C-alpha positions in Angstrom: 10.6 5.6 5.8 12.5 7.9 3.6 12.4 11.4 5.0 12.0 14.1 2.4 11.3 17.8 2.6 9.6 20.1 0.1 8.8 17.2 -2.2 5.2 17.7 -3.3 4.7 14.6 -5.4 7.0 12.3 -3.5 5.6 13.2 -0.2 2.2 12.0 -1.5 3.5 8.8 -3.1 7.0 7.6 -2.3 7.0 8.7 1.3 3.8 7.2 2.6 3.9 6.1 6.2 3.1 2.5 5.7 6.6 1.1 5.9 5.9 -2.2 7.4 3.7 -4.4 9.6 4.4 -4.5 13.4 2.0 -6.6 15.4 3.3 -9.2 17.8 3.1 -8.0 21.3 1.7 -4.6 20.5 -1.6 -3.1 19.7 -0.8 -3.5 16.1 -0.3 -0.8 13.5 0.4 -0.3 9.8 -0.8 2.5 7.6 -1.0 5.7 5.6 -4.5 5.0 4.7 -6.0 6.6 7.8 -3.4 5.2 10.2 0.3 4.8 10.6 0.7 1.7 8.7 4.4 2.0 8.9 4.7 -1.6 9.9 2.9 -4.9 10.2 2.9 -5.2 13.9 4.7 -8.1 15.5 5.0 -8.0 19.3 6.2 -4.5 20.0 5.2 -0.9 19.5 5.1 0.0 15.8 8.1 1.8 14.3 8.1 5.5 14.0 6.4 6.6 10.8 9.4 8.8 9.7 12.2 6.3 10.0 12.9 2.8 8.8 11.8 0.5 11.6 14.9 -1.6 11.3 18.2 -1.6 9.5 18.2 -3.4 6.2 21.6 -5.1 6.5 20.7 -8.5 8.1 21.4 -11.2 5.5 19.3 -14.4 5.2 21.1 -17.2 7.0 20.7 -20.3 9.1 20.6 -19.4 12.7 23.6 -20.9 14.6 23.5 -21.9 18.3 26.1 -19.2 19.0 23.7 -16.6 17.6 20.9 -17.9 19.6 22.9 -17.7 22.8 24.1 -14.2 22.0 20.7 -12.9 21.3 19.3 -14.5 24.5 22.1 -12.8 26.5 21.6 -9.4 24.9 17.9 -9.5 25.5 17.6 -8.5 29.1 14.6 -10.4 30.7 14.0 -7.4 32.9 13.1 -5.3 29.9 9.7 -7.0 29.7 10.5 -8.7 26.4 10.5 -12.4 25.9 14.0 -13.8 25.2 14.7 -13.8 21.5 15.4 -17.4 20.5 15.5 -19.4 17.3 12.3 -21.2 16.3 12.1 -24.6 17.9 14.5 -23.9 20.8 11.7 -23.1 23.3 8.3 -24.5 24.1 6.1 -23.1 26.8 4.9 -25.9 29.3 1.3 -25.0 28.8 1.3 -25.3 25.0 -0.2 -28.3 23.4 -0.5 -28.5 19.6 -4.0 -28.5 18.2 -3.1 -31.6 16.2 -0.3 -34.2 16.2 2.5 -32.8 14.0 3.1 -34.9 10.9 6.6 -33.7 10.2 9.7 -32.7 12.3 10.1 -29.0 11.5 11.5 -28.1 14.9 15.2 -27.0 15.0 17.2 -30.2 15.3 14.3 -32.3 13.9 14.3 -34.7 11.0 14.0 -32.2 8.2 17.1 -30.3 7.1 17.1 -26.8 5.7 17.6 -28.2 2.2 14.5 -30.4 2.6 12.3 -27.4 3.6 11.9 -26.7 -0.2 9.8 -29.9 -0.5 6.8 -28.3 1.3 4.2 -25.6 0.8 1.2 -24.4 2.8 -2.5 -24.2 2.0 -4.6 -21.7 3.9 -8.4 -22.1 3.8 -10.3 -18.9 4.7 -13.8 -18.2 6.0 -15.5 -14.8 6.2 -18.4 -14.7 8.6 -18.5 -18.5 8.5 -18.7 -18.7 4.7 -15.7 -20.5 3.1 -13.9 -18.3 0.5 -11.5 -20.9 -0.8 -7.9 -21.9 -0.3 -4.7 -20.0 -0.9 -1.6 -22.0 -1.8 1.8 -20.5 -0.8 5.2 -21.5 -2.0 8.0 -20.9 0.5 11.6 -19.6 0.1 13.9 -21.6 2.4 16.9 -20.7 0.3 16.3 -17.0 1.4 15.0 -17.4 4.9 15.4 -21.0 6.2 14.7 -20.1 9.9 11.6 -18.2 9.0 10.2 -20.9 6.8 10.9 -23.6 9.4 9.1 -21.5 12.0 6.1 -21.0 9.8 5.9 -24.7 8.8 6.2 -25.8 12.4 3.3 -23.7 13.5 1.2 -24.8 10.5 2.0 -28.5 11.0 0.9 -28.2 14.7 -2.4 -26.7 13.7 -1.5 -23.5 15.5 -3.1 -21.3 12.9 -6.3 -23.2 12.6 -9.2 -21.0 13.8 -7.1 -17.9 14.1 -8.0 -14.7 12.3 -6.7 -11.9 10.2 -7.0 -9.0 12.7 -5.6 -6.2 10.6 -6.6 -5.4 7.0 -5.4 -2.4 4.8 -6.6 -2.6 1.3 -3.7 -0.7 -0.1 -1.1 -2.5 1.9 -1.5 -6.0 3.5 -3.7 -8.4 5.5 -2.2 -9.5 8.8 -3.0 -12.6 10.9 -1.8 -15.5 13.0 -2.1 -13.8 16.4 -3.5 -16.1 19.1 -4.7 -13.0 21.0 -6.6 -11.8 17.9 -5.6 -8.1 18.4 -1.9 -7.9 17.4 -0.6 -8.3 20.9 0.1 -12.1 20.9 3.2 -14.2 20.5 3.6 -17.8 19.6 4.7 -20.5 22.1 8.1 -21.1 20.4 9.6 -17.7 21.0 10.9 -15.1 18.7 13.1 -15.7 15.7 16.1 -14.0 14.1 15.2 -11.5 11.4 16.2 -12.9 8.0 15.9 -9.7 5.8 17.0 -9.3 2.2 20.3 -7.5 1.7 21.0 -4.9 -1.0 21.3 -6.6 -4.4 19.6 -9.8 -3.3 17.0 -10.8 -5.9 13.7 -12.6 -5.6 12.7 -11.3 -2.2 11.0 -8.0 -3.0 7.7 -7.4 -1.3 4.9 -7.3 -3.9 1.3 -8.4 -4.3 0.9 -11.9 -2.9 4.2 -12.0 -1.0 4.2 -13.6 2.5 6.3 -12.0 5.2 6.7 -12.0 9.0 5.1 -9.3 11.2 7.3 -8.0 14.0 7.9 -5.3 16.6 10.5 -2.6 16.7 13.3 -5.1 17.1 14.5 -6.9 14.0 14.5 -10.1 16.0 10.9 -9.8 17.4 8.9 -11.9 14.8 7.1 -14.9 16.3 4.0 -16.3 14.8 2.2 -13.4 13.1 2.5 -13.0 9.4 1.1 -10.8 6.6 0.3 -11.1 2.9 0.8 -8.0 0.7 -2.4 -7.2 -1.2 -1.3 -4.1 -3.2 1.6 -2.6 -5.2 2.3 0.7 -3.4 5.2 2.5 -1.8 3.9 1.2 1.6 4.6 -2.3 0.3 7.9 -1.5 -1.4 9.2 0.2 1.7 9.2 -3.2 3.5 12.1 -4.5 1.4 15.1 -5.1 3.7 13.1 -4.3 6.8 10.8 -7.4 7.0 11.5 -11.0 6.3 9.7 -12.1 3.1 9.7 -15.8 2.8 7.1 -17.0 0.3 4.5 -16.1 -2.2 0.9 -16.9 -3.3 0.7 -19.3 -6.2 -3.1 -19.8 -6.1 -6.0 -18.1 -4.5 -6.0 -14.5 -5.7 -9.8 -14.4 -5.2 -9.4 -15.4 -1.6 -6.8 -12.7 -0.9 -9.0 -10.2 -2.6 -12.0 -11.2 -0.6 -10.1 -10.6 2.6 -8.5 -7.4 1.4 -12.0 -6.0 0.5 -13.6 -6.6 3.8 -14.9 -3.4 5.3 -12.8 -2.1 8.2 -13.3 0.2 11.2 -11.8 1.0 14.5 -9.6 3.9 15.5 -7.0 3.0 12.8 -9.5 1.9 10.2 -7.8 -1.5 9.9 -10.0 -3.7 12.1 -12.2 -6.0 9.9 -15.9 -5.5 10.4 -16.5 -9.1 9.4 -14.9 -12.2 10.9 -12.0 -13.3 8.8 -10.7 -16.7 9.9 -8.2 -19.4 8.8 -10.3 -22.5 9.2 -7.3 -24.7 8.3 -3.7 -24.1 7.6 -2.1 -27.3 6.3 1.4 -28.3 5.3 1.6 -30.2 2.0 4.4 -32.0 0.2 5.6 -31.1 -3.3 5.4 -28.0 -5.4 2.7 -25.5 -4.6 0.0 -25.7 -7.2 -0.5 -22.9 -9.7 -3.8 -21.2 -10.1 -5.4 -20.1 -13.4 -5.0 -16.4 -12.6 -1.8 -14.4 -12.5 -0.6 -13.4 -9.0 -1.5 -9.7 -9.3 -4.2 -7.4 -8.1 -7.2 -7.9 -10.5 -8.7 -4.9 -12.1 -12.3 -4.1 -11.1 -15.3 -4.6 -13.4 -15.9 -1.0 -14.5 -18.8 -1.8 -16.8 -17.0 -0.7 -19.9 -15.7 2.6 -18.4 -12.0 3.3 -18.6 -9.8 3.0 -15.6 -8.3 6.5 -16.0 -9.3 9.6 -17.9 -7.8 13.0 -18.4 -10.2 15.9 -19.0 -10.3 19.6 -19.5 -13.3 21.6 -18.4 -15.0 24.9 -18.4 -16.7 25.8 -15.1 -19.6 28.2 -15.3 -20.7 29.3 -11.9 -23.4 31.7 -10.9 -25.1 33.5 -7.9 -26.9 30.9 -5.8 -24.8 27.9 -6.8 -24.3 25.6 -3.9 -20.6 26.3 -3.9 -20.0 29.4 -5.8 -16.3 29.8 -6.7 -16.9 33.0 -8.6 -18.2 35.0 -5.6 -17.9 38.3 -7.4 -19.9 37.3 -10.4 -23.2 39.0 -11.1 -24.2 36.1 -13.4 -27.6 34.7 -12.5 -28.6 31.0 -13.0 -30.5 32.0 -16.1 -27.5 33.9 -17.5 -25.3 30.9 -16.8 -27.7 28.6 -18.7 -27.7 31.0 -21.7 -23.9 31.2 -21.7 -23.5 27.4 -21.4 -25.9 26.8 -24.4 -23.9 29.3 -26.5 -20.6 27.7 -25.5 -21.9 24.2 -26.4 -22.9 25.4 -29.9 -19.5 27.1 -30.4 -17.7 23.9 -29.3 -19.8 21.8 -31.6 -19.0 24.2 -34.4 -15.3 23.5 -33.9 -14.2 26.5 -31.8 -11.0 25.9 -29.9 -11.9 24.4 -26.5 -8.7 25.5 -24.8 -9.3 29.1 -25.8 -12.8 29.0 -24.4 -11.5 27.6 -21.1 -9.1 30.6 -20.8 -11.8 33.1 -21.7 -14.8 31.8 -19.7 -14.0 29.3 -17.0 -14.5 30.2 -13.4 -12.0 27.5 -12.4 -8.9 28.7 -10.6 -5.8 28.7 -12.8 -2.8 30.9 -13.4 -3.0 33.4 -16.2 0.1 32.0 -17.9 -1.0 28.4 -18.0 -0.9 27.1 -21.5 -3.6 24.4 -21.0 -5.5 25.2 -17.8 -8.2 23.3 -15.9 -6.9 19.8 -16.8 -7.6 17.0 -14.4 -6.8 13.3 -14.4 -9.1 10.9 -12.6 -8.8 7.3 -11.5 -12.0 5.3 -11.6 -13.6 3.6 -8.5 -11.6 0.5 -7.5 -8.5 1.4 -9.5 -5.2 2.3 -7.9 -5.4 6.1 -7.5 -2.1 6.5 -9.3 -1.1 4.0 -12.0 1.4 1.6 -10.6 4.0 2.4 -13.3 4.1 6.1 -12.4 4.0 5.3 -8.7 7.0 3.0 -9.0 8.9 5.6 -10.9 8.2 8.2 -8.3 9.3 5.8 -5.6 12.5 5.0 -7.4 13.2 8.7 -7.7 13.4 9.1 -4.0 17.1 8.6 -3.6 17.8 10.8 -6.5 15.7 13.6 -4.9 17.5 13.0 -1.6 20.9 13.3 -3.3 19.8 16.6 -5.0 18.5 17.9 -1.7 21.8 17.1 0.1 23.8 18.7 -2.7 21.8 22.0 -2.6 21.9 22.0 1.2 25.7 21.6 1.2 25.9 24.7 -1.0 23.6 26.6 1.3 25.7 25.7 4.4 28.8 26.8 2.5 27.3 30.2 1.9 26.9 29.8 -1.8 23.1 30.0 -1.6 20.7 31.8 0.7 17.9 29.8 2.4 15.4 31.2 -0.1 17.7 30.4 -3.1 18.1 26.9 -1.9 14.3 26.4 -1.6 13.7 27.9 -5.0 16.3 25.8 -6.7 15.1 22.6 -5.1 11.5 23.3 -5.8 12.3 24.3 -9.4 14.2 21.0 -9.9 11.3 19.0 -8.4 8.8 20.8 -10.7 11.0 19.9 -13.7 10.9 16.2 -12.6 7.1 16.4 -12.1 6.8 17.9 -15.6 8.8 15.0 -17.0 6.5 12.5 -15.3 3.4 14.4 -16.5 4.8 14.4 -20.0 5.2 10.6 -19.8 2.1 9.6 -18.0 -0.2 12.6 -18.0 -1.2 14.6 -14.9 -1.1 12.7 -11.5 -4.7 11.4 -11.1 -7.2 12.2 -8.4 -9.6 9.6 -7.2 -13.0 9.8 -8.8 -14.6 9.9 -5.3 -12.6 13.0 -4.5 -14.2 15.0 -7.3 -17.7 16.4 -7.7 -19.8 13.3 -8.6 -21.1 14.7 -11.8 -17.5 15.4 -13.0 -16.8 11.6 -13.0 -20.2 10.6 -14.1 -19.7 12.6 -17.3 -16.0 12.3 -17.8 -15.9 8.5 -17.6 -18.7 8.2 -20.2 -16.9 10.2 -22.8 -14.7 9.0 -25.6 -11.4 10.8 -26.3 -12.3 14.1 -28.0 -16.0 14.1 -26.9 -17.6 16.9 -24.9 -20.2 16.5 -22.3 -22.2 18.7 -19.9 -22.7 18.3 -16.1 -25.8 20.2 -15.0 -25.8 22.1 -11.7 -26.9 19.9 -8.7 -26.6 20.5 -5.0 -25.0 17.1 -4.4 -23.5 16.0 -7.7 -22.4 19.3 -9.2 -22.4 22.0 -6.5 -20.1 24.4 -8.3 -22.3 25.1 -11.3 -22.1 23.9 -14.9 -19.1 21.8 -16.0 -18.5 21.6 -19.7 -16.1 18.6 -19.9 -13.9 17.4 -22.7 -12.0 14.1 -22.5 -8.5 14.6 -23.9 -6.9 11.3 -22.9 
């Protein structure tokens, strides 16, 4: 993960800890959403949350016999790791395919790397025994031939039939294919060489619906576990160059969404509370069929409400309010009601709302704020921050890093004191945040993170309308909220 310091907005967005799935031979970990989702696990301990789990310099290639031998030699058997070998070059004596393979996907078999493009995979999913449908997945042998061959071989042998998705993170990915069912298992054909994208390589970015291999800390530790991205977030984008993407969903968005939406629990909040199983994973010939829906995360049904709103509000608190923010006020509940009634009449008569905010609101804001008490909210089920802004924040990360290094170099040269360096960097960041706010509006907060009445009123308003949230111990514990939707 990119390591940044003193970056208020980037630390929240571009620097989330979910940098990739590690789960084959470990307890399995991936996550900023209540866990270190820094990696889809794949057979080793997950990567540290603050550093990229692997270098991003390994190009996609066909694995040669010399590479296989070199990797086997370098992997000391006494370390406790299985020898890292190319898919198809090892088969454990006890392993017996669940069904007779139809094709020859093993290394040295009948099917060449060029011919791998003639196949796709269908994955049929059940949740608690109820069939959800089938996902069709196109494969990318031109980018990752060894990875595609490995996956096709397992699918052709029926290896995945009956296995589950043991790790689900709604804002990241769903991970499955582990014979142990908990992230600790490997496949019978050994580990494969990591075929990661290289800088400038197009068509391999991790995004919604992309299929990729889970692995451990070593770049060459992927075996049989895989994951499918189910979001567009920095956690997903951070996987590029660190995990071997090798295909993408062409049909079955509803199935992926059903899996991604399963309730989760456990210490890391990623263990599905319902049984999510691949009833059948089957290799098919030809081009993967296209569905009637775009391969993107569908928007929730909001019942006519907007996905995002920006509001300005006047908070009128009083003695005895459940959460009185104006503790020094002598205003009684009756006085507050009288004031609110008067303000509503003045607003209806056309008095300037912003001026009333500055004069009367008990909300905390700085005296010199031009337009105080403005909040943006994302509706339930929507990405908390719009993807466009999130992506721009993510892409700013190297720019911020470069600025930080430049300021730090001047500090070390004696041109700036520590305090001056901090002030200059924070001022520069505030300017960048202001640019983003000017373009997109304030960075939203999730509706669920606000007082319930705030969202209940705000999302019902049209732009320019004003509404009132009455005091309520649960829904509006701070007092009265006079809310105007401004965007």
